[in-house]
C-alpha positions in Angstrom: 134.3 -5.1 146.9 137.4 -4.3 149.0 139.6 -1.8 147.3 137.0 -0.6 144.9 135.4 2.8 144.7 131.6 2.4 145.1 129.0 5.2 144.9 125.4 4.9 145.9 122.9 7.4 144.4 119.8 8.2 146.3 117.0 10.3 144.7 115.1 12.2 147.4 112.1 10.0 148.2 113.0 6.9 146.2 111.6 4.2 148.4 113.9 1.5 146.9 117.0 3.2 148.3 115.6 2.6 151.8 115.1 -1.1 151.5 115.9 -3.0 153.5 115.8 -0.8 156.6 119.0 -0.5 158.6 118.3 -3.3 161.1 120.0 -6.5 162.0 123.4 -5.1 161.1 122.6 -4.4 157.4 124.0 -1.3 155.9 124.3 0.2 152.4 127.7 0.2 150.8 129.5 3.1 149.1 129.5 6.8 149.5 126.1 8.3 149.2 125.4 10.8 146.4 122.1 12.6 147.0 119.7 14.0 144.4 117.5 16.6 146.2 113.8 17.3 145.6 114.6 19.7 142.8 116.7 17.1 140.9 120.1 18.6 141.7 123.0 16.3 142.6 124.5 17.4 145.8 128.3 17.7 146.0 128.4 16.2 149.5 126.0 13.9 151.3 123.6 16.0 153.5 122.9 15.3 157.1 120.1 12.9 158.0 118.1 15.8 159.3 118.5 17.7 155.9 117.4 14.6 154.0 114.3 14.2 156.2 113.4 17.9 155.6 114.0 17.6 151.9 111.8 14.5 151.7 109.0 16.2 153.7 109.0 19.2 151.4 109.0 16.8 148.4 105.9 15.0 149.6 104.1 18.3 150.5 104.7 19.8 147.1 104.1 16.7 145.0 100.7 15.6 146.2 98.7 18.7 145.5 100.3 19.1 142.1 100.4 15.6 140.7 98.9 13.1 143.2 95.3 13.8 142.4 95.8 13.0 138.7 96.4 9.3 139.4 95.3 8.3 135.9 98.1 10.4 134.3 100.8 10.4 136.9 102.3 8.3 139.6 100.3 9.1 142.7 103.2 8.8 145.2 106.4 10.8 145.0 108.3 7.8 146.4 107.4 5.8 143.3 108.0 8.6 140.9 111.5 9.3 142.2 112.5 5.7 141.4 112.3 6.3 137.7 115.8 5.9 136.1 115.4 9.1 134.1 115.5 11.1 137.3 119.0 9.7 138.1 120.3 10.2 134.6 119.0 13.8 134.5 120.6 14.6 137.8 124.0 13.1 136.8 123.9 15.0 133.5 122.7 18.2 135.2 119.7 18.5 133.0 116.9 19.0 135.5 
């Protein structure tokens, strides 16, 4: 990958973007592009503190609105944010 431009997109609470955890010397490649809890693509990567705050607010607002309707929706925000449509919508600015 040397000499190639690599971008890594992270949608707020998407659990897959945090696997594997940063242990044993593993690290994600590329410059992180962050999609916040409202579906907006951030111009610059936020600080780890801002990401944690954004994720906390996402969980707090998702569960009362959607989590209880488990037969119609994804009960966990971390699974819902993994849907490809969320990434496409953010990249196209349509959310």
